[in-house]
BAKEMI-885331 format. One record per residue (C-alpha): y, z, x; residue number from 1. Coordinates in steps of 0.2 Angstrom, whole numbers, plus 5000, padded with zeros to 4 digits. Layout:
% BAKEMI-885331
v;w;u;n
Y;Z;X;NUM $
...
***
This chain:
% BAKEMI-885331
v;w;u;n
5265;5165;4993;1 $
5255;5161;5011;2 $
5240;5155;5013;3 $
5227;5169;5021;4 $
5211;5165;5030;5 $
5199;5177;5030;6 $
5198;5186;5048;7 $
5179;5184;5051;8 $
5177;5165;5043;9 $
5194;5163;5057;10 $
5180;5168;5071;11 $
5165;5159;5065;12 $
5157;5151;5079;13 $
5169;5155;5091;14 $
5169;5176;5094;15 $
5158;5179;5079;16 $
5143;5175;5073;17 $
5135;5175;5055;18 $
5129;5188;5046;19 $
5112;5179;5040;20 $
5104;5168;5052;21 $
5093;5155;5043;22 $
5091;5139;5032;23 $
5087;5133;5015;24 $
5087;5120;5004;25 $
5081;5121;4989;26 $
5078;5141;4986;27 $
5096;5144;4993;28 $
5100;5154;4981;29 $
5086;5167;4978;30 $
5088;5171;4996;31 $
5106;5171;4996;32 $
5103;5188;4983;33 $
5087;5194;4992;34 $
5101;5195;5009;35 $
5111;5204;4997;36 $
5100;5216;4987;37 $
5093;5221;5006;38 $
5112;5225;5012;39 $
5114;5235;4996;40 $
5099;5244;4998;41 $
5100;5249;5017;42 $
5118;5254;5017;43 $
5114;5266;5003;44 $
5097;5273;5011;45 $
5109;5271;5027;46 $
5125;5280;5023;47 $
5128;5295;5033;48 $
5118;5284;5050;49 $
5136;5276;5054;50 $
5127;5258;5051;51 $
5141;5244;5057;52 $
5132;5229;5052;53 $
5115;5223;5047;54 $
5111;5206;5053;55 $
5095;5194;5043;56 $
5088;5184;5050;57 $
5073;5172;5041;58 $
5059;5162;5047;59 $
5044;5152;5037;60 $
5036;5170;5030;61 $
5046;5183;5040;62 $
5062;5191;5039;63 $
5069;5200;5053;64 $
5085;5213;5049;65 $
5094;5220;5066;66 $
5105;5235;5061;67 $
5117;5243;5071;68 $
5121;5259;5068;69 $
5128;5273;5079;70 $
5116;5288;5076;71 $
5097;5278;5077;72 $
5090;5294;5077;73 $
5096;5295;5058;74 $
5087;5277;5055;75 $
5072;5281;5063;76 $
5068;5296;5059;77 $
5054;5310;5064;78 $
5040;5300;5074;79 $
5045;5284;5066;80 $
5041;5290;5047;81 $
5058;5284;5040;82 $
5058;5266;5048;83 $
5041;5265;5043;84 $
5048;5271;5026;85 $
5061;5256;5025;86 $
5048;5242;5031;87 $
5038;5246;5016;88 $
5053;5245;5004;89 $
5060;5232;5013;90 $
5042;5221;5010;91 $
5045;5227;4990;92 $
5064;5217;4990;93 $
5059;5203;4999;94 $
5041;5201;4998;95 $
5035;5193;5014;96 $
5031;5202;5031;97 $
5050;5212;5040;98 $
5053;5218;5054;99 $
5068;5229;5059;100 $
5076;5233;5076;101 $
5087;5246;5078;102 $
5103;5243;5091;103 $
5111;5258;5095;104 $
5133;5255;5098;105 $
5136;5267;5112;106 $
5156;5268;5108;107 $
5155;5268;5089;108 $
5176;5272;5091;109 $
5176;5255;5097;110 $
5168;5243;5084;111 $
5178;5240;5068;112 $
***
C-alpha cells in the first residue's frame, strides 16, 4: 500500500495557508483545544450559512476569527444582532477579547 500525503499538508506554504496563525510555547495544547472548540461551535451555529473555512489568529490577549461564507447575511443577522451574539459567545469560550470578520465568497461553486 502506498504512502498517502494529505492534500492540504502537501500544499501548505506554497498555495495554501494555515487555518490557525499563532505561536505558543507553554500553553499550546490549551490554545489548540480552544481553537477546536471555537471551530466546532461556529460550524454548529452557522451550519446554514455555507461556511467554507474558519481562520483563527491570536495576538497577546486578542482572538481574531475570519469566517469565509457564501451567505454573509445569515451570519450578520438583522442589524448585526447575530454577530454580536457570536462575539459574546466567543469571549466566553476563549476568555479573551475577540473580533469576527466576515468574508463573502462570491462564487461558492468554485470553492471546494
